[in-house]
C-alpha positions, 0 to 999 in steps of 0.5 A, spaced: 450 506 509 452 499 512 459 499 514 461 492 514 466 492 520 462 496 524 461 492 530 469 489 530 474 493 534 481 492 533 488 493 537 493 496 532 500 495 536 504 496 529 508 501 526 510 501 518 507 494 516 501 493 520 498 501 519 496 500 512 492 494 514 488 498 520 487 504 515 483 498 511 479 496 517 478 503 519 475 505 512 470 500 512 467 502 519 471 498 524 473 501 530 481 501 530 485 503 537 491 505 535 496 503 543 502 507 542 507 508 547 507 515 551 513 518 547 509 516 540 510 511 534 516 511 531 512 512 524 510 519 527 517 521 527 518 520 520 517 526 514 515 529 511 512 534 515 506 538 515 509 546 514 516 543 514 516 542 522 517 535 525 514 533 531 510 527 534 503 530 531 505 532 523 507 527 520 504 526 513 506 519 512 503 518 519 496 522 517 495 518 511 496 512 515 492 512 520 485 516 518 479 514 522 483 511 527 483 512 535 490 514 539 492 511 546 497 511 549 501 505 553 507 502 556 505 494 556 513 494 558 511 496 565 506 491 569 501 496 570 500 498 562 501 490 561 494 489 566 491 494 563 492 491 556 490 484 558 483 488 561 482 491 554 483 484 550 477 483 553 473 486 548 477 486 542 476 481 536 483 483 532 489 484 535 494 487 529 501 487 531 508 488 526 513 484 530 517 491 530 519 495 535 516 501 537 519 503 543 516 498 547 519 490 546 513 486 541 507 484 544 509 480 551 504 475 550 502 469 546 496 466 542 494 462 547 493 466 553 490 472 549 485 465 547 485 464 554 482 471 556 478 471 549 477 465 544 474 469 539 480 474 539 484 474 532 491 475 532 494 478 526 502 478 526 506 481 521 513 480 521 520 480 517 520 472 516 514 469 520 513 467 527 514 461 526 523 462 524 527 463 530 530 469 526 523 473 527 527 479 530 531 479 523 533 486 522 529 490 516 526 496 513 522 497 506 529 496 502 531 490 505 524 487 504 524 488 496 530 486 496 530 479 500 523 478 497 526 478 490 521 485 487 527 489 487 530 483 482 526 486 476 526 493 478 531 498 474 533 499 466 536 495 461 543 497 463 545 493 468 551 497 471 546 501 474 543 498 481 537 496 481 531 501 483 527 501 489 519 503 488 518 510 492 516 509 499 513 503 503 511 498 498 514 492 501 509 494 507 503 496 503 504 489 500 504 485 506 498 489 509 493 487 504 496 480 504 494 481 512 487 484 510 485 479 507 487 473 512 484 478 517 477 477 513 478 470 512 479 469 519 472 473 521 469 469 516 471 463 519 470 465 526 462 466 524 461 459 524 466 456 530 466 463 534 474 461 535 479 466 532 486 465 530 493 467 530 495 469 522 502 469 522 504 473 515 511 474 513 512 480 510 518 476 506 513 471 503 508 477 501 513 480 497 515 474 494 508 473 492 509 479 488 514 478 483 510 476 477 514 471 472 520 472 476 520 466 481 516 461 476 521 462 471 526 460 475 523 455 479 521 451 473 525 453 467 531 455 471 532 461 468 532 468 471 529 474 468 532 481 467 530 488 469 528 491 463 526 500 462 519 500 463 517 494 462 516 487 466 523 484 466 524 478 463 529 472 461 530 475 454 531 483 453 524 486 450 522 492 445 522 498 449 515 500 450 515 508 453 518 513 449 519 521 449 514 526 447 513 532 444 513 536 450 518 533 453 514 527 456 514 520 457 508 515 453 507 508 454 505 505 448 503 497 445 502 494 438 496 492 438 495 485 437 488 485 434 488 487 427 482 492 427 485 495 432 491 496 428 488 498 422 485 504 426 493 505 428 494 506 421 489 510 419 491 515 425 498 514 422 496 516 415 493 522 418 499 524 420 503 522 414 507 517 418 504 510 416 511 509 411 511 502 409 506 500 416 500 499 411 502 494 406 498 488 406 503 483 409 502 487 415 495 484 416 499 478 419 499 478 427 506 474 426 508 478 421 508 484 426 511 481 431 518 479 427 518 486 425 516 489 432 523 493 432 521 497 425 514 498 428 516 501 434 521 505 431 516 509 427 512 509 433 517 512 437 518 517 432 510 518 431 510 520 439 516 525 438 512 529 434 506 529 438 504 531 445 503 526 450 495 527 453 493 528 444 497 521 444 493 518 450 486 520 449 486 519 441 489 512 442 484 511 447 479 512 442 481 508 437 481 502 443 489 502 444 492 501 450 497 507 451 497 512 457 502 518 459 507 517 464 504 522 469 508 526 475 505 525 482 503 532 483 499 531 476 494 527 479 492 532 483 489 535 477 487 528 474 480 528 470 479 521 472 481 522 479 476 528 479 470 525 476 471 518 482 472 524 487 478 521 489 481 526 493 478 527 500 479 534 504 479 533 512 479 538 517 485 538 523 482 541 528 489 541 532 492 544 526 486 549 524 488 547 517 484 543 511 489 538 508 487 534 501 488 526 503 489 521 497 482 518 497 479 511 498 482 505 495 475 502 492 468 504 490 463 499 494 456 501 492 453 498 499 458 497 504 463 504 502 469 506 505 469 513 508 474 517 511 471 521 516 476 523 521 484 525 520 489 522 523 490 522 531 494 526 535 498 522 540 494 520 546 488 523 544 483 518 546 486 516 553 479 519 556 473 516 552 477 509 551 479 508 558 473 510 561 468 507 555 472 500 556 475 500 563 471 505 567 478 509 569 476 516 571 480 522 570 483 521 576 486 514 574 489 517 568 493 523 572 496 517 576 498 512 570 501 519 566 506 521 572 508 513 573 509 514 565 504 508 564 499 512 559 
C-alpha cells in the first residue's frame, strides 16, 4: 500500500496543540521526529497513567497522541543544542511548533532564518492568538481556548444558571490540529510547484471560532445571541428537547420525521405499541401541521421512549429510516458493533512495558493510502542514537558527551 507522506520528514517541537497534527501525518506515512527537552515534554506528565503509576513513559494521553513517532531529546536553549537543531533543519520538510513553552523557549529562530537554511521547509506554528499579534505569549489552556474562541457559549443546559459545559479533554487542540493538518497539506501541494516552503501561522482562537456553527453568524449578521440548549444546537430561541430517558435508564436522541413517508412508518410503529394516540389523524399528514404541533408529538415520543429500551429504539428507528440513536457511555464504545465491524480499535505491543495496549484507531479509512498504526508512542529519547547517527553522523561517544552536558 502507498503511504502518501512516506517521503516527508517532520520535526515536532510541540505539546498539546501540535501533537495531534503530527499524529495525523505519522499515520499517513510521514517520518515524525518529536524533539523534546531532556526532561521530556509537558504532555508526558499529564494523566491518566498506565496502571496509575506516573512517570515520563506512562501517560495514556501521550500514548494516544504520539503513535508512529520517534523521540529525540535536545535542549535548543543551549548553543550546542541550537547548532544541532540547525543541522537537522537541512533535511526537514515540515517543522511543527505550538507556541507553548515545553520546558524550553519557543522556537528561537524565524521563518526567514529557516528558509536561509532550507527554502523548501514549511513552518507550521500553532499559538493561542497567532504569531502576528504582540500578545502571542498569551497564557492559555484548553478551557480558555474554548471559552475565548466561542464554543463554550453554546455548550451546556437549558438552565442558564448552570455554567457552560466544556467538552472533555483537549477539544480545542484537536480542532486546531485538524486545521493545521489541512493547512500543511495545502502548503505541500503548493511546494510541488514552487519548491518553496511557507509559514502557516495558525491561531487556535480563530480555529475554535470557526466551529461555533450558527452562533457567530447569528450575531454578526442578525445581532442575535444564541442560548445553550440541553443536548441540541444552541439557538436564538428555545427549541423542543430531543433527548429522552429510556426504559433501561439510558438516553435516546430522537427526531420527528419531516418526510411524510417516514412519518407514516413511525405511526405504524407506534400503533404496534398502542402509542399512536391522535397522531394517525389526517391533519398530521401535513408537514406544517406537524411543525405547529411539534411539542405534542414530542410529548408522545418521550413517553414512547420511556416504555422501551434504548437499543430497541435505535435499531427499529434505523430500519424505518429515522435518525434516532442512543447516547452511549465511553466504555460502551469498546464493544460497539459498528466500531468492531470497522476494526477501529488497534492493539499495540509496548516492549518497554511488555504489554499489549488497545488504542483508539485510525480516524478514517482510505482504500489506497490507508492510515496505519505501526508503532507505539516512543519512550523519552528512544531514537537518539539512530536519528542523530543517521542524519548527523554523531557517534555513541558524541552522544555521551552531549548527555553529560545536558544537551540531549
